[in-house]
C-alpha positions in Angstrom: 8.4 -6.3 -10.0 6.3 -5.6 -13.2 4.7 -2.3 -13.8 1.4 -3.7 -13.5 2.1 -5.2 -9.9 3.7 -1.8 -8.9 0.4 -0.1 -10.0 -1.9 -2.4 -8.1 0.2 -2.2 -5.1 0.1 1.7 -5.1 -3.6 1.4 -5.6 -3.9 -1.0 -2.8 -2.0 1.5 -0.6 -4.2 4.5 -1.5 -7.2 2.6 -0.7 -5.8 1.7 2.7 -4.8 5.2 3.4 -8.3 6.4 2.7 -9.7 3.8 4.9 -7.4 4.4 7.9 -9.4 7.8 8.2 -12.5 5.6 9.2 -11.9 5.7 13.0 -11.3 9.5 12.8 -14.6 9.9 10.9 -16.6 7.6 13.6 -15.0 9.9 16.4 -16.1 13.1 14.6 -19.6 11.7 13.9 -20.4 10.1 17.1 -21.1 13.3 19.0 -23.3 14.6 16.3 -25.4 11.5 16.5 -25.6 11.6 20.3 -26.8 15.2 20.1 -29.4 14.3 17.7 -30.7 11.5 19.8 -30.5 13.6 22.5 -33.0 16.4 21.1 -35.4 14.0 19.4 -36.7 10.4 19.2 -36.4 10.3 15.5 -33.1 9.5 13.8 -31.4 12.7 12.8 -30.0 13.7 9.5 -26.4 12.7 10.2 -27.7 9.1 11.4 -29.7 8.7 8.1 -26.9 10.0 6.1 -24.3 7.6 7.8 -26.6 4.8 7.1 -27.2 5.9 3.5 -23.6 6.3 2.8 -22.8 2.9 4.0 -25.4 1.0 2.3 -24.7 2.7 -1.2 -21.0 2.2 -0.8 -21.6 -1.6 0.0 -23.9 -1.8 -3.2 -21.4 0.0 -5.2 -18.4 -2.1 -4.1 -20.2 -5.4 -4.6 -21.2 -4.2 -8.1 -17.7 -3.2 -9.0 -16.1 -6.3 -7.5 -18.6 -8.5 -9.7 -17.7 -6.4 -12.7 -14.0 -6.9 -12.1 -14.5 -10.6 -11.9 -16.4 -10.7 -15.0 -13.7 -8.8 -16.7 -11.3 -11.2 -15.5 -13.2 -14.2 -16.6 -13.6 -12.8 -20.0 -9.6 -12.4 -20.3 -9.3 -16.0 -19.5 -8.8 -17.6 -22.9 -7.0 -14.6 -24.5 -4.5 -14.9 -21.5 -4.2 -18.4 -21.7 -3.7 -18.8 -25.6 -1.1 -15.8 -25.6 1.2 -18.0 -23.1 0.4 -16.0 -19.9 -1.1 -17.4 -16.6 -4.8 -16.4 -16.6 -5.5 -13.7 -13.8 -8.2 -16.1 -12.4 -5.5 -18.6 -11.5 -2.7 -16.6 -10.3 -4.7 -14.3 -7.8 -4.7 -11.2 -9.7 -8.4 -11.4 -10.4 -9.1 -11.5 -6.6 -6.9 -8.6 -5.9 -8.4 -6.4 -8.5 -11.9 -7.5 -7.4 -11.0 -6.5 -3.8 -9.5 -3.1 -4.7 -12.7 -2.6 -7.0 -14.8 -3.5 -3.9 -13.0 -1.2 -1.4 -12.6 1.8 -3.4 -16.2 3.2 -2.9 -16.0 2.9 0.7 -12.4 4.4 0.8 -13.9 7.3 -1.2 -16.8 7.9 0.9 -14.8 7.7 4.0 -12.3 10.4 2.7 -15.4 12.7 1.6 -17.0 12.3 5.1 -13.5 13.1 6.8 -13.3 16.3 4.6 -16.8 17.3 5.4 -16.9 16.5 9.1 -13.5 18.2 9.7 -14.6 21.4 8.0 -17.6 21.6 10.7 -15.2 21.6 13.4 
């Protein structure tokens, strides 16, 4: 296993660990959202915050994935001419793009877990 492969595997595991907090965040957030709905007909602060965080993490992840794929495409010819298999052909580019896309969501989930667990 090369150093780069180990690094991407470790990076993928850290993102997966952050995303495993998502059910717990939902469990902590749902009672707050239900209470907001019970007291008013307008969407509450927590509801709006949840929507805003999800949409911004989605946009940030999509942009990061696109930039990662563009970087891999720019490295195509240098990799090919140096005798290596281009990352766009062996799946490394897709893996890096996936990690880049999921990183903002994992970061948001982790921040939400910290914020919501301190309120309890």
